[in-house]
C-alpha atoms as an extended CHARMM CRD file, in Angstrom:
* protein
*
       284  EXT
         1         1  THR       CA            -45.7090000000      -15.0020000000        8.4040000000  PROA      1               0.0000000000
         2         2  PHE       CA            -43.2320000000      -17.5760000000        9.6130000000  PROA      2               0.0000000000
         3         3  ASN       CA            -43.7660000000      -20.6890000000       11.7070000000  PROA      3               0.0000000000
         4         4  THR       CA            -40.9310000000      -22.1400000000       13.7810000000  PROA      4               0.0000000000
         5         5  PRO       CA            -40.4870000000      -25.9090000000       14.2300000000  PROA      5               0.0000000000
         6         6  ASN       CA            -42.4260000000      -27.8090000000       16.8500000000  PROA      6               0.0000000000
         7         7  PRO       CA            -40.5630000000      -27.5270000000       20.1670000000  PROA      7               0.0000000000
         8         8  ARG       CA            -40.8820000000      -31.2610000000       20.7490000000  PROA      8               0.0000000000
         9         9  ALA       CA            -39.0160000000      -31.8810000000       17.4890000000  PROA      9               0.0000000000
        10        10  ALA       CA            -36.3760000000      -29.4040000000       18.5900000000  PROA      10              0.0000000000
        11        11  SER       CA            -36.0430000000      -31.2170000000       21.8990000000  PROA      11              0.0000000000
        12        12  MET       CA            -35.5960000000      -34.5440000000       20.1600000000  PROA      12              0.0000000000
        13        13  MET       CA            -32.7000000000      -32.9660000000       18.2200000000  PROA      13              0.0000000000
        14        14  GLY       CA            -31.1240000000      -31.8640000000       21.4940000000  PROA      14              0.0000000000
        15        15  GLY       CA            -31.8720000000      -28.1660000000       20.9040000000  PROA      15              0.0000000000
        16        16  MET       CA            -33.2800000000      -25.4510000000       23.1420000000  PROA      16              0.0000000000
        17        17  THR       CA            -36.7180000000      -23.8950000000       22.5390000000  PROA      17              0.0000000000
        18        18  GLY       CA            -37.1480000000      -20.1480000000       22.2400000000  PROA      18              0.0000000000
        19        19  PRO       CA            -40.0080000000      -17.7090000000       22.9420000000  PROA      19              0.0000000000
        20        20  LEU       CA            -41.2220000000      -17.7810000000       19.2930000000  PROA      20              0.0000000000
        21        21  ASP       CA            -41.0210000000      -21.5250000000       18.7440000000  PROA      21              0.0000000000
        22        22  ASP       CA            -44.2430000000      -23.0850000000       17.3590000000  PROA      22              0.0000000000
        23        23  THR       CA            -45.8340000000      -19.6430000000       16.8520000000  PROA      23              0.0000000000
        24        24  ASP       CA            -46.7920000000      -17.5110000000       13.8400000000  PROA      24              0.0000000000
        25        25  PHE       CA            -45.2100000000      -14.0510000000       13.5730000000  PROA      25              0.0000000000
        26        26  ASN       CA            -44.5600000000      -11.3800000000       10.9080000000  PROA      26              0.0000000000
        27        27  VAL       CA            -41.1150000000      -11.0620000000        9.4060000000  PROA      27              0.0000000000
        28        28  LEU       CA            -41.7880000000       -8.6820000000        6.4820000000  PROA      28              0.0000000000
        29        29  THR       CA            -44.3870000000       -6.0920000000        5.4910000000  PROA      29              0.0000000000
        30        30  ILE       CA            -44.6960000000       -4.9760000000        1.8520000000  PROA      30              0.0000000000
        31        31  ASN       CA            -46.5430000000       -1.7110000000        1.1790000000  PROA      31              0.0000000000
        32        32  VAL       CA            -47.7490000000       -1.2850000000       -2.4320000000  PROA      32              0.0000000000
        33        33  VAL       CA            -48.0190000000        2.3560000000       -3.5030000000  PROA      33              0.0000000000
        34        34  VAL       CA            -48.5820000000        4.2230000000       -6.7670000000  PROA      34              0.0000000000
        35        35  PRO       CA            -45.8090000000        3.9300000000       -9.4130000000  PROA      35              0.0000000000
        36        36  THR       CA            -43.0150000000        6.4850000000       -9.5280000000  PROA      36              0.0000000000
        37        37  ALA       CA            -43.3560000000        9.2890000000      -12.0610000000  PROA      37              0.0000000000
        38        38  ASP       CA            -40.3820000000        8.1340000000      -14.1540000000  PROA      38              0.0000000000
        39        39  PRO       CA            -39.7750000000        4.4280000000      -13.4490000000  PROA      39              0.0000000000
        40        40  VAL       CA            -36.7590000000        2.4950000000      -14.7110000000  PROA      40              0.0000000000
        41        41  THR       CA            -38.1790000000       -0.3170000000      -16.8130000000  PROA      41              0.0000000000
        42        42  GLY       CA            -35.0950000000       -1.6770000000      -18.5730000000  PROA      42              0.0000000000
        43        43  MET       CA            -31.3790000000       -2.3490000000      -18.1930000000  PROA      43              0.0000000000
        44        44  PRO       CA            -28.7750000000       -0.2330000000      -20.0470000000  PROA      44              0.0000000000
        45        45  ALA       CA            -26.8470000000       -2.0220000000      -22.7550000000  PROA      45              0.0000000000
        46        46  ALA       CA            -23.5480000000       -1.3490000000      -20.9290000000  PROA      46              0.0000000000
        47        47  LEU       CA            -22.8020000000       -0.0950000000      -17.4180000000  PROA      47              0.0000000000
        48        48  THR       CA            -19.2680000000        1.1330000000      -18.1380000000  PROA      48              0.0000000000
        49        49  THR       CA            -16.4520000000        0.9210000000      -20.6560000000  PROA      49              0.0000000000
        50        50  ASN       CA            -13.1670000000       -0.5690000000      -19.4810000000  PROA      50              0.0000000000
        51        51  GLN       CA            -10.1480000000        1.2470000000      -20.8890000000  PROA      51              0.0000000000
        52        52  VAL       CA             -7.1540000000       -0.9920000000      -20.1890000000  PROA      52              0.0000000000
        53        53  TRP       CA             -3.8780000000        0.9270000000      -20.3700000000  PROA      53              0.0000000000
        54        54  PRO       CA             -1.4850000000       -0.0830000000      -23.1650000000  PROA      54              0.0000000000
        55        55  GLN       CA              1.4750000000       -2.1330000000      -21.9660000000  PROA      55              0.0000000000
        56        56  SER       CA              4.0330000000       -1.1200000000      -24.5890000000  PROA      56              0.0000000000
        57        57  GLY       CA              7.1400000000        0.3960000000      -23.0040000000  PROA      57              0.0000000000
        58        58  THR       CA              5.9090000000       -0.0190000000      -19.4240000000  PROA      58              0.0000000000
        59        59  THR       CA              7.9340000000       -1.0060000000      -16.3800000000  PROA      59              0.0000000000
        60        60  THR       CA              7.5930000000       -4.7220000000      -15.5360000000  PROA      60              0.0000000000
        61        61  ARG       CA              7.8400000000       -6.0010000000      -11.9530000000  PROA      61              0.0000000000
        62        62  ASN       CA              8.0620000000       -9.6230000000      -10.8720000000  PROA      62              0.0000000000
        63        63  ILE       CA              6.4330000000      -10.4690000000       -7.5320000000  PROA      63              0.0000000000
        64        64  ASN       CA              6.9550000000      -13.9180000000       -6.0120000000  PROA      64              0.0000000000
        65        65  PHE       CA              5.0450000000      -15.4690000000       -3.0830000000  PROA      65              0.0000000000
        66        66  SER       CA              6.7270000000      -18.2110000000       -1.0760000000  PROA      66              0.0000000000
        67        67  ALA       CA              6.5250000000      -19.9790000000        2.2770000000  PROA      67              0.0000000000
        68        68  GLN       CA              9.1740000000      -21.6950000000        4.3920000000  PROA      68              0.0000000000
        69        69  PRO       CA              8.6530000000      -24.6020000000        4.5970000000  PROA      69              0.0000000000
        70        70  MET       CA              6.5490000000      -24.7660000000        1.4460000000  PROA      70              0.0000000000
        71        71  MET       CA              3.4630000000      -26.0180000000        3.3180000000  PROA      71              0.0000000000
        72        72  SER       CA              3.7550000000      -23.4360000000        6.0890000000  PROA      72              0.0000000000
        73        73  MET       CA              0.5680000000      -21.5380000000        6.9950000000  PROA      73              0.0000000000
        74        74  THR       CA              2.3190000000      -18.8360000000        9.0490000000  PROA      74              0.0000000000
        75        75  ASN       CA              5.7470000000      -18.0990000000        7.5590000000  PROA      75              0.0000000000
        76        76  PHE       CA              5.3700000000      -16.2020000000        4.2700000000  PROA      76              0.0000000000
        77        77  PHE       CA              7.6250000000      -14.1260000000        2.0160000000  PROA      77              0.0000000000
        78        78  ILE       CA              7.3380000000      -11.7580000000       -0.9450000000  PROA      78              0.0000000000
        79        79  ASN       CA             10.4280000000      -11.8900000000       -3.1640000000  PROA      79              0.0000000000
        80        80  ASN       CA             12.1600000000      -13.8150000000       -0.3620000000  PROA      80              0.0000000000
        81        81  GLU       CA             11.6300000000      -10.9440000000        2.0930000000  PROA      81              0.0000000000
        82        82  LYS       CA              9.3180000000      -10.4880000000        5.0640000000  PROA      82              0.0000000000
        83        83  PHE       CA              7.6660000000       -7.1400000000        5.7380000000  PROA      83              0.0000000000
        84        84  ASP       CA              9.9710000000       -4.5450000000        7.2720000000  PROA      84              0.0000000000
        85        85  MET       CA              8.4880000000       -1.0780000000        7.7720000000  PROA      85              0.0000000000
        86        86  GLU       CA             11.9610000000        0.4340000000        7.4320000000  PROA      86              0.0000000000
        87        87  GLU       CA             12.5540000000       -1.0590000000        3.9680000000  PROA      87              0.0000000000
        88        88  MET       CA             11.2070000000        0.2840000000        0.6800000000  PROA      88              0.0000000000
        89        89  ASP       CA             10.9810000000       -2.2310000000       -2.1670000000  PROA      89              0.0000000000
        90        90  PHE       CA             10.9400000000        0.2460000000       -5.0360000000  PROA      90              0.0000000000
        91        91  THR       CA              9.8290000000        3.6640000000       -6.1840000000  PROA      91              0.0000000000
        92        92  THR       CA              7.6630000000        4.5990000000       -9.1370000000  PROA      92              0.0000000000
        93        93  GLU       CA              6.2820000000        7.8580000000      -10.4590000000  PROA      93              0.0000000000
        94        94  GLN       CA              2.7880000000        9.2390000000      -10.7810000000  PROA      94              0.0000000000
        95        95  GLU       CA              1.3350000000        8.6330000000      -14.2800000000  PROA      95              0.0000000000
        96        96  ASP       CA              3.6180000000        5.6400000000      -14.8920000000  PROA      96              0.0000000000
        97        97  VAL       CA              1.9510000000        2.4400000000      -16.1310000000  PROA      97              0.0000000000
        98        98  GLU       CA              3.3530000000       -0.8070000000      -14.7320000000  PROA      98              0.0000000000
        99        99  VAL       CA              2.8430000000       -4.5020000000      -15.4680000000  PROA      99              0.0000000000
       100       100  TRP       CA              3.1600000000       -6.8390000000      -12.4730000000  PROA      100             0.0000000000
       101       101  ASN       CA              3.7920000000      -10.5660000000      -12.9260000000  PROA      101             0.0000000000
       102       102  ILE       CA              2.8420000000      -12.3710000000       -9.7090000000  PROA      102             0.0000000000
       103       103  THR       CA              3.8040000000      -16.0010000000       -9.0890000000  PROA      103             0.0000000000
       104       104  ASN       CA              2.5360000000      -18.0350000000       -6.1370000000  PROA      104             0.0000000000
       105       105  GLN       CA              4.8480000000      -20.8750000000       -5.0660000000  PROA      105             0.0000000000
       106       106  THR       CA              2.8740000000      -21.7020000000       -1.9140000000  PROA      106             0.0000000000
       107       107  MET       CA              0.3160000000      -24.4730000000       -1.3920000000  PROA      107             0.0000000000
       108       108  MET       CA             -2.7080000000      -22.1380000000       -1.2030000000  PROA      108             0.0000000000
       109       109  ALA       CA             -4.2670000000      -19.2400000000       -3.1130000000  PROA      109             0.0000000000
       110       110  HSD       CA             -3.6290000000      -15.6840000000       -1.8940000000  PROA      110             0.0000000000
       111       111  PRO       CA             -5.9880000000      -12.7020000000       -2.4240000000  PROA      111             0.0000000000
       112       112  PHE       CA             -3.4820000000      -10.0460000000       -3.5250000000  PROA      112             0.0000000000
       113       113  HSD       CA             -4.2120000000       -6.3640000000       -2.8020000000  PROA      113             0.0000000000
       114       114  ILE       CA             -2.4660000000       -3.1030000000       -3.7510000000  PROA      114             0.0000000000
       115       115  HSD       CA             -3.1440000000       -0.0010000000       -1.6820000000  PROA      115             0.0000000000
       116       116  GLY       CA             -4.4460000000        3.2160000000       -3.1390000000  PROA      116             0.0000000000
       117       117  ASN       CA             -5.0950000000        2.1100000000       -6.6880000000  PROA      117             0.0000000000
       118       118  HSD       CA             -7.0200000000       -0.2190000000       -8.9550000000  PROA      118             0.0000000000
       119       119  PHE       CA             -5.6650000000       -2.4900000000      -11.6730000000  PROA      119             0.0000000000
       120       120  TYR       CA             -6.7910000000       -4.6420000000      -14.5980000000  PROA      120             0.0000000000
       121       121  VAL       CA             -6.1550000000       -8.3900000000      -14.6220000000  PROA      121             0.0000000000
       122       122  LEU       CA             -4.5410000000       -9.3440000000      -17.9400000000  PROA      122             0.0000000000
       123       123  GLN       CA             -3.9530000000      -13.0690000000      -17.3850000000  PROA      123             0.0000000000
       124       124  VAL       CA             -4.5480000000      -15.8200000000      -14.8270000000  PROA      124             0.0000000000
       125       125  ASN       CA             -2.2680000000      -18.8430000000      -15.2680000000  PROA      125             0.0000000000
       126       126  GLY       CA             -1.4110000000      -17.5020000000      -18.7170000000  PROA      126             0.0000000000
       127       127  ALA       CA             -5.0410000000      -17.3460000000      -19.8980000000  PROA      127             0.0000000000
       128       128  THR       CA             -7.3660000000      -14.4050000000      -20.5030000000  PROA      128             0.0000000000
       129       129  PRO       CA             -9.5390000000      -13.9630000000      -17.3940000000  PROA      129             0.0000000000
       130       130  PRO       CA            -13.3130000000      -14.5180000000      -17.5130000000  PROA      130             0.0000000000
       131       131  PRO       CA            -15.5790000000      -11.4780000000      -18.0710000000  PROA      131             0.0000000000
       132       132  ASN       CA            -16.2490000000      -10.9640000000      -14.3490000000  PROA      132             0.0000000000
       133       133  MET       CA            -12.5140000000      -10.3740000000      -13.7730000000  PROA      133             0.0000000000
       134       134  ARG       CA            -11.9330000000       -7.8660000000      -16.5800000000  PROA      134             0.0000000000
       135       135  GLY       CA            -13.1530000000       -4.7420000000      -14.8150000000  PROA      135             0.0000000000
       136       136  ARG       CA            -11.2700000000       -2.5610000000      -12.3520000000  PROA      136             0.0000000000
       137       137  LYS       CA            -10.0180000000       -4.5780000000       -9.3790000000  PROA      137             0.0000000000
       138       138  ASP       CA             -8.1250000000       -3.9390000000       -6.1820000000  PROA      138             0.0000000000
       139       139  VAL       CA             -7.9330000000       -7.6130000000       -5.1160000000  PROA      139             0.0000000000
       140       140  VAL       CA             -7.1660000000      -10.6790000000       -7.2200000000  PROA      140             0.0000000000
       141       141  ALA       CA             -6.7690000000      -14.3200000000       -6.1430000000  PROA      141             0.0000000000
       142       142  VAL       CA             -3.3920000000      -15.7160000000       -7.1830000000  PROA      142             0.0000000000
       143       143  PRO       CA             -3.7330000000      -19.5040000000       -7.6990000000  PROA      143             0.0000000000
       144       144  PRO       CA             -1.4810000000      -21.8740000000       -5.6860000000  PROA      144             0.0000000000
       145       145  MET       CA              1.2770000000      -24.2760000000       -6.7950000000  PROA      145             0.0000000000
       146       146  ASN       CA              3.1200000000      -21.9380000000       -9.1930000000  PROA      146             0.0000000000
       147       147  GLY       CA             -0.0820000000      -20.2020000000      -10.2410000000  PROA      147             0.0000000000
       148       148  SER       CA              0.3250000000      -16.7680000000      -11.7790000000  PROA      148             0.0000000000
       149       149  VAL       CA             -1.4800000000      -13.4870000000      -12.3670000000  PROA      149             0.0000000000
       150       150  LYS       CA             -0.4700000000      -10.7030000000      -14.7430000000  PROA      150             0.0000000000
       151       151  LEU       CA             -1.9330000000       -7.2590000000      -14.0970000000  PROA      151             0.0000000000
       152       152  VAL       CA             -1.4850000000       -3.6800000000      -15.2680000000  PROA      152             0.0000000000
       153       153  THR       CA             -1.7950000000       -0.6670000000      -12.9770000000  PROA      153             0.0000000000
       154       154  LYS       CA             -1.3610000000        3.0970000000      -13.1260000000  PROA      154             0.0000000000
       155       155  TYR       CA             -1.0170000000        5.5960000000      -10.2660000000  PROA      155             0.0000000000
       156       156  ALA       CA             -2.7800000000        8.4950000000      -11.9410000000  PROA      156             0.0000000000
       157       157  ASN       CA             -4.0290000000       10.5360000000       -8.9750000000  PROA      157             0.0000000000
       158       158  PHE       CA             -1.6680000000       10.2510000000       -6.0200000000  PROA      158             0.0000000000
       159       159  GLY       CA              2.0310000000       10.7260000000       -5.3900000000  PROA      159             0.0000000000
       160       160  ASP       CA              3.9500000000       11.3790000000       -2.1690000000  PROA      160             0.0000000000
       161       161  PRO       CA              7.7240000000       10.9780000000       -1.7430000000  PROA      161             0.0000000000
       162       162  ASN       CA              7.3990000000       10.2560000000        1.9820000000  PROA      162             0.0000000000
       163       163  LEU       CA              4.2830000000        8.1310000000        2.5210000000  PROA      163             0.0000000000
       164       164  PRO       CA              4.5040000000        4.5800000000        1.1340000000  PROA      164             0.0000000000
       165       165  TYR       CA              1.8380000000        2.2960000000       -0.3120000000  PROA      165             0.0000000000
       166       166  MET       CA              1.5190000000       -1.3660000000        0.6770000000  PROA      166             0.0000000000
       167       167  PHE       CA              0.9460000000       -4.5180000000       -1.3470000000  PROA      167             0.0000000000
       168       168  HSD       CA              0.0720000000       -7.7110000000        0.4930000000  PROA      168             0.0000000000
       169       169  CYS       CA             -2.0270000000      -10.8350000000        0.8740000000  PROA      169             0.0000000000
       170       170  HSD       CA             -5.4840000000       -9.8790000000        2.1330000000  PROA      170             0.0000000000
       171       171  ILE       CA             -5.6250000000      -12.8100000000        4.5880000000  PROA      171             0.0000000000
       172       172  LEU       CA             -4.6940000000      -11.1200000000        7.8580000000  PROA      172             0.0000000000
       173       173  SER       CA             -2.6990000000      -14.0140000000        9.2860000000  PROA      173             0.0000000000
       174       174  HSD       CA             -0.6350000000      -14.2370000000        6.0710000000  PROA      174             0.0000000000
       175       175  GLU       CA              0.0050000000      -10.4970000000        6.0740000000  PROA      175             0.0000000000
       176       176  ASP       CA              1.0190000000      -10.6670000000        9.7390000000  PROA      176             0.0000000000
       177       177  GLY       CA              3.2030000000      -13.6580000000        8.8600000000  PROA      177             0.0000000000
       178       178  GLY       CA              5.3520000000      -11.4810000000        6.5930000000  PROA      178             0.0000000000
       179       179  MET       CA              3.3990000000      -11.3750000000        3.3080000000  PROA      179             0.0000000000
       180       180  MET       CA              3.4530000000       -7.5900000000        2.8380000000  PROA      180             0.0000000000
       181       181  ARG       CA              5.8600000000       -5.0840000000        1.2820000000  PROA      181             0.0000000000
       182       182  GLN       CA              5.8090000000       -1.3520000000        0.4810000000  PROA      182             0.0000000000
       183       183  PHE       CA              6.7920000000        1.1720000000       -2.1900000000  PROA      183             0.0000000000
       184       184  ILE       CA              6.8320000000        4.9040000000       -2.9210000000  PROA      184             0.0000000000
       185       185  VAL       CA              4.9180000000        6.7460000000       -5.6570000000  PROA      185             0.0000000000
       186       186  ASN       CA              6.7300000000        9.9860000000       -6.4130000000  PROA      186             0.0000000000
       187       187  PRO       CA              4.8410000000       12.9750000000       -7.8490000000  PROA      187             0.0000000000
       188       188  ALA       CA              5.0690000000       13.2550000000      -11.6230000000  PROA      188             0.0000000000
       189       189  VAL       CA              8.4240000000       14.5370000000      -12.8740000000  PROA      189             0.0000000000
       190       190  SER       CA              8.3170000000       18.1800000000      -13.9570000000  PROA      190             0.0000000000
       191       191  ALA       CA             10.6800000000       20.0730000000      -16.2400000000  PROA      191             0.0000000000
       192       192  THR       CA             12.8420000000       20.9760000000      -13.2340000000  PROA      192             0.0000000000
       193       193  ASN       CA             13.9940000000       18.8880000000      -10.2970000000  PROA      193             0.0000000000
       194       194  GLU       CA             12.5760000000       20.9760000000       -7.4900000000  PROA      194             0.0000000000
       195       195  PRO       CA             13.6320000000       20.1960000000       -3.8970000000  PROA      195             0.0000000000
       196       196  ALA       CA             11.0290000000       19.2670000000       -1.3040000000  PROA      196             0.0000000000
       197       197  GLN       CA             10.2690000000       22.0410000000        1.1800000000  PROA      197             0.0000000000
       198       198  GLN       CA              9.4840000000       20.5270000000        4.5880000000  PROA      198             0.0000000000
       199       199  GLY       CA              8.8250000000       23.2420000000        7.1540000000  PROA      199             0.0000000000
       200       200  SER       CA             12.0310000000       25.1780000000        7.7260000000  PROA      200             0.0000000000
       201       201  LEU       CA             14.1100000000       22.5660000000        5.8760000000  PROA      201             0.0000000000
       202       202  THR       CA             14.6290000000       22.1870000000        2.1560000000  PROA      202             0.0000000000
       203       203  ILE       CA             15.7860000000       18.6500000000        1.3540000000  PROA      203             0.0000000000
       204       204  SER       CA             16.9730000000       17.3680000000       -2.0170000000  PROA      204             0.0000000000
       205       205  PRO       CA             17.1040000000       14.9540000000       -3.6720000000  PROA      205             0.0000000000
       206       206  ASN       CA             14.3110000000       13.1060000000       -1.9250000000  PROA      206             0.0000000000
       207       207  PRO       CA             14.2720000000       10.1120000000       -2.3550000000  PROA      207             0.0000000000
       208       208  VAL       CA             18.0580000000        9.9230000000       -2.1640000000  PROA      208             0.0000000000
       209       209  ALA       CA             20.2730000000        7.0190000000       -3.2110000000  PROA      209             0.0000000000
       210       210  SER       CA             22.0760000000        5.0660000000       -0.5180000000  PROA      210             0.0000000000
       211       211  GLY       CA             25.6620000000        6.1960000000       -0.9270000000  PROA      211             0.0000000000
       212       212  GLY       CA             24.6380000000        9.6490000000       -2.1110000000  PROA      212             0.0000000000
       213       213  PHE       CA             24.3140000000       13.0130000000       -0.4040000000  PROA      213             0.0000000000
       214       214  LEU       CA             21.3750000000       14.9810000000        0.9630000000  PROA      214             0.0000000000
       215       215  GLN       CA             21.5270000000       18.6900000000        0.2150000000  PROA      215             0.0000000000
       216       216  ILE       CA             19.9870000000       20.6680000000        3.0710000000  PROA      216             0.0000000000
       217       217  ASN       CA             19.0980000000       24.3470000000        3.1250000000  PROA      217             0.0000000000
       218       218  LEU       CA             18.2750000000       25.7840000000        6.5410000000  PROA      218             0.0000000000
       219       219  THR       CA             17.9970000000       29.3450000000        7.8150000000  PROA      219             0.0000000000
       220       220  LEU       CA             19.2210000000       29.8310000000       11.4000000000  PROA      220             0.0000000000
       221       221  ALA       CA             17.8330000000       32.6640000000       13.5110000000  PROA      221             0.0000000000
       222       222  ALA       CA             20.8960000000       32.6210000000       15.7740000000  PROA      222             0.0000000000
       223       223  ALA       CA             24.3960000000       31.1670000000       15.9750000000  PROA      223             0.0000000000
       224       224  GLY       CA             25.0310000000       27.8890000000       17.7570000000  PROA      224             0.0000000000
       225       225  ALA       CA             26.1160000000       24.2490000000       17.5500000000  PROA      225             0.0000000000
       226       226  LEU       CA             24.1820000000       22.5490000000       14.7440000000  PROA      226             0.0000000000
       227       227  GLU       CA             23.4720000000       18.8390000000       14.6140000000  PROA      227             0.0000000000
       228       228  PHE       CA             21.1780000000       16.5610000000       12.5990000000  PROA      228             0.0000000000
       229       229  THR       CA             19.6510000000       13.2830000000       13.7930000000  PROA      229             0.0000000000
       230       230  LEU       CA             18.3600000000       10.6570000000       11.3780000000  PROA      230             0.0000000000
       231       231  SER       CA             15.8310000000        8.2900000000       12.9730000000  PROA      231             0.0000000000
       232       232  ASP       CA             13.9440000000        5.2770000000       11.6460000000  PROA      232             0.0000000000
       233       233  LEU       CA             10.1390000000        4.9970000000       11.7760000000  PROA      233             0.0000000000
       234       234  GLY       CA             10.4160000000        3.2890000000       15.1610000000  PROA      234             0.0000000000
       235       235  GLY       CA             12.1410000000        6.3540000000       16.6440000000  PROA      235             0.0000000000
       236       236  ARG       CA             15.5910000000        4.7580000000       16.8670000000  PROA      236             0.0000000000
       237       237  THR       CA             18.5570000000        6.9860000000       15.9860000000  PROA      237             0.0000000000
       238       238  VAL       CA             20.4620000000        5.5160000000       13.0400000000  PROA      238             0.0000000000
       239       239  ARG       CA             22.8840000000        8.3670000000       12.3590000000  PROA      239             0.0000000000
       240       240  GLN       CA             24.0770000000       11.5790000000       14.0100000000  PROA      240             0.0000000000
       241       241  PHE       CA             25.6150000000       14.4820000000       12.0750000000  PROA      241             0.0000000000
       242       242  ASP       CA             27.5930000000       16.9990000000       14.1800000000  PROA      242             0.0000000000
       243       243  LEU       CA             28.2260000000       20.0710000000       12.0230000000  PROA      243             0.0000000000
       244       244  GLY       CA             29.8220000000       22.2200000000       14.7090000000  PROA      244             0.0000000000
       245       245  GLU       CA             29.2890000000       25.9560000000       15.2880000000  PROA      245             0.0000000000
       246       246  LYS       CA             27.2680000000       27.7830000000       12.6420000000  PROA      246             0.0000000000
       247       247  ALA       CA             26.5430000000       31.4730000000       12.2410000000  PROA      247             0.0000000000
       248       248  ALA       CA             23.0520000000       32.9070000000       11.9890000000  PROA      248             0.0000000000
       249       249  GLY       CA             21.6250000000       33.0770000000        8.4780000000  PROA      249             0.0000000000
       250       250  ASN       CA             21.1460000000       30.7830000000        5.5290000000  PROA      250             0.0000000000
       251       251  GLN       CA             23.0330000000       27.4740000000        5.5630000000  PROA      251             0.0000000000
       252       252  ASP       CA             23.6610000000       25.1230000000        2.6130000000  PROA      252             0.0000000000
       253       253  LEU       CA             24.6970000000       21.7510000000        4.0100000000  PROA      253             0.0000000000
       254       254  SER       CA             25.4980000000       18.2490000000        2.7490000000  PROA      254             0.0000000000
       255       255  LEU       CA             24.8230000000       14.9680000000        4.5990000000  PROA      255             0.0000000000
       256       256  GLU       CA             26.1880000000       11.6310000000        3.3580000000  PROA      256             0.0000000000
       257       257  THR       CA             23.8060000000        8.6410000000        3.1360000000  PROA      257             0.0000000000
       258       258  LYS       CA             26.4450000000        5.9490000000        2.6020000000  PROA      258             0.0000000000
       259       259  GLY       CA             25.5550000000        2.6880000000        4.3470000000  PROA      259             0.0000000000
       260       260  LEU       CA             21.9020000000        3.5570000000        5.0060000000  PROA      260             0.0000000000
       261       261  ALA       CA             19.3620000000        0.8360000000        4.2810000000  PROA      261             0.0000000000
       262       262  ALA       CA             16.5360000000        1.6470000000        1.8690000000  PROA      262             0.0000000000
       263       263  GLY       CA             13.5080000000        3.0000000000        3.7170000000  PROA      263             0.0000000000
       264       264  ALA       CA             11.8560000000        6.0460000000        5.2450000000  PROA      264             0.0000000000
       265       265  TYR       CA             13.4960000000        8.1740000000        7.9330000000  PROA      265             0.0000000000
       266       266  PHE       CA             12.9160000000       11.3330000000        9.9840000000  PROA      266             0.0000000000
       267       267  LEU       CA             15.5930000000       14.0520000000        9.8480000000  PROA      267             0.0000000000
       268       268  THR       CA             15.6930000000       16.4730000000       12.8020000000  PROA      268             0.0000000000
       269       269  ALA       CA             17.8620000000       19.6110000000       13.0330000000  PROA      269             0.0000000000
       270       270  ARG       CA             18.8670000000       20.9860000000       16.4460000000  PROA      270             0.0000000000
       271       271  LEU       CA             20.7180000000       24.2060000000       17.2440000000  PROA      271             0.0000000000
       272       272  SER       CA             22.3960000000       24.1690000000       20.6580000000  PROA      272             0.0000000000
       273       273  GLY       CA             20.0420000000       21.3590000000       21.6630000000  PROA      273             0.0000000000
       274       274  LYS       CA             16.8240000000       23.0760000000       20.4810000000  PROA      274             0.0000000000
       275       275  GLN       CA             14.9150000000       21.6940000000       17.4910000000  PROA      275             0.0000000000
       276       276  VAL       CA             14.9220000000       24.1410000000       14.5730000000  PROA      276             0.0000000000
       277       277  GLY       CA             13.6020000000       21.9510000000       11.7530000000  PROA      277             0.0000000000
       278       278  ALA       CA             12.4750000000       18.4530000000       10.7850000000  PROA      278             0.0000000000
       279       279  GLY       CA             11.4900000000       16.5340000000        7.6720000000  PROA      279             0.0000000000
       280       280  LYS       CA             11.0540000000       13.0850000000        6.1470000000  PROA      280             0.0000000000
       281       281  VAL       CA             13.6980000000       11.4040000000        4.0070000000  PROA      281             0.0000000000
       282       282  VAL       CA             13.3510000000        8.3460000000        1.7700000000  PROA      282             0.0000000000
       283       283  VAL       CA             16.5030000000        6.3500000000        0.9370000000  PROA      283             0.0000000000
       284       284  GLU       CA             16.4840000000        4.1190000000       -2.1550000000  PROA      284             0.0000000000
């Protein structure tokens, strides 16, 4: 049972009395029954075994947190850039192991989070982390005032050339203040460089380098004026390709990506004004 304080004492403290003040009432009932048939009476010697990936020959990325001015609580940057959903910071490949060196130049700690994957913390401020930080993590606090964290990660299970992953500070106001970026994990490289089939379009290479060429294969059911529209993720048209009159049948086409900013785009094909295909394109 539980007894609340005397209401007169509560009144002297300036508080309000409630319906259960100065009364006895039950807060918990414990029912004792017969033991289970196979009770657990001890703790295992180990709950899991951490297998940290070897770092030899891995890709190394340097991630820097900053604020402008340095003591700002609302204006944050990662590698001197604010989040832009139309920009892709980098691409990696499924099964690759990467080491990330994160430095925090701001006046406060930031809980750093990577989407879609766990990682192991190798160092905090150059020192081996304590035992509670040596297991699989998806958030780690990066100390302030040039504090640093070194981690190792591996995207073993997921890869998609069109849908990016985010990395960001897990304080919402910091993330909204610009402290978030994104990257692409491509499926593991096979023996052949196979193009990506997206509906009625075949697009390769994808991702494509800015300044390169997209190779498009499209089968037309009828003749007509063919055009392609490249739009950003906000729906704004960034480039129009007018390919003129095309005959019915299979078409092998080339679209130049010179001058396009890195990021994700939607490519739409129209024949005489009617949509005949669409797909996603990532520019590096």
